[in-house]
N, C-alpha and C positions, 0 to 999 in steps of 0.2 A: 504494500500500500504506500502510495506517495503522500507526503505531507507538505504541500506547497504553501500553505497559509501560515501566518504567525499571529499569536495572541499573547496577552499578558495575563497570568493567573494571579488573582487577588484573594485575600482573606479578609473579610469584613468582620470586625468584632463590635459588640454592643457595649463593651466595657465590663469590668468585673465588679463594679460597685464601690471600689476603693478610690481614694483620692488620686492615685497615679494611673488608674485604669480608665482612660478616656476612650470613647468610641472612635474608631478610625479604620483605615484600611492598611494592610501590609502587603507589599508586593512579594509574592512567592517566587515566581519565575518570569523574567522578561523575555519576550520574543521566542516563545516555545513553538516548535513546529506542530502543525495540526492540519486536519482536513475538515473543512466546514461545509455542511450541506443543509439547506433549508428543510424544515419539516413541513410537508404539505399534505400529509395524510390526515384527514379530518378525525378519524378514530383515535389516532395517536394524540392529536391536539386535545381532544375531549378527555382522554385518559388522564392527562396531566393538568387539566383545567386551564388550558391555554387557547381555547377556541377563538377568542377575539384578540389574540396577541401574535406578534411575529416570533417564531421560535426557530432555533437552529440545533442541529446535532454537531458536536465538535468531537472529532476522533483524535486522541492523543497517542503517541507511541509508547508512553509509559503510564503507570498508574498514578493517580493524584488523589490524595485523601483529605487535604485541608482547604482546597479551593472552593469558595462559595460564591465568587464573582469572577467574571472575566472582562477584559477590555479588548475590544475589537474595533479597529478603525477609529479610535478616539472615543468610542461609546462604551458604556459599561452595561453588562447584562448579568442578571441573577442566575445562578445555577439551580435548576428545578430538580434534576435527578442526575445521579452519577452511578454508572455501573460499568462492569468490565472485569475480565480476569487478567489477561496479559497486557491489554491496552485499555485505556480509559475512554469512555464515551460520556460526554456531558450533554444534557438537554438544557439549553439556556433560553431565556426570554427577556424582553425589554420590560 
């Protein structure tokens, strides 16, 4: 599988409640290779509750466990679902 696209993986935290735990985003990996394809299947969109939103499948060459947001072309998307065994697949939406 070819991975011609590039994204930035982010981890958004809500803060831990302490004075030093402010909400924010941490960059996990910049410019990671991936394959991006739009989700156009209506049944898949309804399964994830994304019927009225734009959604993408992002295929990564390695597993990712802490990324809950991605940045693609200067725009940030929330990760709705992550799955995979050898490679990670992220379902993201705006």
